[in-house]
MARLOFI-828810 format. One record per residue (C-alpha): x, y, z. Coordinates in steps of 0.001 Angstrom, whole numbers, plus 500000, padded with zeros to 6 digits. Layout:
# MARLOFI-828810
+--------+--------+--------+
:      x :      y :      z :
+--------+--------+--------+
:      X :      Y :      Z :
...
+--------+--------+--------+
//
This chain:
# MARLOFI-828810
+--------+--------+--------+
:      x :      y :      z :
+--------+--------+--------+
: 966117 : 710486 : 411720 :
: 966300 : 714071 : 413034 :
: 965150 : 715315 : 409647 :
: 961998 : 713173 : 409912 :
: 961359 : 714671 : 413380 :
: 961769 : 718186 : 412056 :
: 959290 : 717517 : 409241 :
: 956843 : 716043 : 411687 :
: 957245 : 718964 : 414089 :
: 956676 : 721471 : 411219 :
: 953619 : 719623 : 410022 :
: 952172 : 719486 : 413538 :
: 952851 : 723194 : 413989 :
: 951068 : 724002 : 410692 :
: 948060 : 721874 : 411748 :
: 947858 : 723544 : 415180 :
: 948149 : 727019 : 413573 :
: 945365 : 726156 : 411148 :
: 943156 : 724926 : 414029 :
: 943858 : 728123 : 415991 :
: 942926 : 730303 : 413056 :
: 939767 : 728311 : 412433 :
: 938865 : 728629 : 416060 :
: 939337 : 732406 : 415995 :
: 937067 : 732696 : 412915 :
: 934482 : 730463 : 414562 :
: 934545 : 732528 : 417726 :
: 934068 : 735743 : 415785 :
: 931024 : 734268 : 414040 :
: 929553 : 733047 : 417347 :
: 930069 : 736364 : 419003 :
: 928388 : 738168 : 416133 :
: 925546 : 735605 : 416174 :
: 925161 : 735931 : 419929 :
: 925130 : 739730 : 419774 :
: 922462 : 739642 : 417089 :
: 920260 : 737158 : 418983 :
: 920735 : 738579 : 422455 :
: 917687 : 740782 : 422294 :
: 915530 : 737759 : 421433 :
: 916916 : 735561 : 424256 :
: 916028 : 738229 : 426837 :
: 912380 : 737316 : 426195 :
: 912880 : 733618 : 426863 :
: 912058 : 732148 : 430313 :
: 914916 : 731384 : 432710 :
: 916181 : 727793 : 432899 :
: 914865 : 725792 : 435873 :
: 917129 : 725291 : 438916 :
: 919470 : 722337 : 438685 :
: 920036 : 722509 : 434994 :
: 923718 : 722039 : 434121 :
: 925365 : 725072 : 432674 :
: 927220 : 725024 : 429344 :
: 930456 : 725702 : 431255 :
: 929896 : 722645 : 433400 :
: 929210 : 720506 : 430342 :
: 932398 : 721655 : 428635 :
: 934515 : 721302 : 431795 :
: 933107 : 717790 : 432440 :
: 933720 : 716741 : 428854 :
: 937336 : 717939 : 428878 :
: 937957 : 716344 : 432292 :
: 936660 : 713071 : 430897 :
: 938726 : 713453 : 427704 :
: 941870 : 714105 : 429776 :
: 941235 : 710944 : 431811 :
: 940551 : 708942 : 428652 :
: 943645 : 710259 : 426950 :
: 945791 : 709441 : 430001 :
: 944352 : 705899 : 430105 :
: 944997 : 705447 : 426366 :
: 948576 : 706736 : 426716 :
: 949303 : 704312 : 429531 :
: 947787 : 701469 : 427524 :
: 949953 : 702359 : 424507 :
: 953055 : 702520 : 426718 :
: 952116 : 699120 : 428249 :
: 951678 : 697647 : 424750 :
: 955122 : 698948 : 423726 :
: 956653 : 697547 : 426939 :
: 954932 : 694198 : 426475 :
: 956026 : 693951 : 422845 :
: 959575 : 695128 : 423540 :
: 961148 : 691683 : 423119 :
: 959837 : 691660 : 419510 :
: 961302 : 695088 : 418747 :
: 964862 : 694075 : 417960 :
: 967030 : 697167 : 417490 :
: 964320 : 699723 : 418179 :
: 965910 : 700873 : 421407 :
: 969286 : 701605 : 419799 :
: 970359 : 705282 : 419750 :
: 969741 : 707025 : 416468 :
: 973437 : 707851 : 416036 :
: 974375 : 704131 : 416197 :
: 971667 : 703262 : 413694 :
: 972942 : 705848 : 411296 :
: 976570 : 704741 : 411700 :
: 978145 : 701526 : 410523 :
: 976188 : 698366 : 409978 :
: 975895 : 695826 : 412784 :
: 978606 : 693088 : 412812 :
+--------+--------+--------+
//
C-alpha cells in the first residue's frame, strides 16, 4: 500500500512541477506582451470609478473557490462517514491488511 502512495505522490509532484513550469512560461509571455502594448494603453481613457480591479476579481474568485472546495471536502467526508457501515474492512490498518488473512 505504501508503494501505491509513493507512486501517487511522485505523479502529483510531476503534475505540479509541470503546472509551475507552464505558469512561468505563460507569465513570461504575458510580461513581454504587456511591455509591448504598454505604449498603446497609455492612450486609452481611464476606467470609470467603481469598476472592479483585476486584482479584486482574482481575489474574489479564489476566495469563492476556497469556500467551495471546503464545502465539497466536508461533503465528501460526510459521505464517507455516512457510508462507513458499508465499508467493511476499510478502516483496518495497512499492516494488518498486508499480514495474514482474516480468520
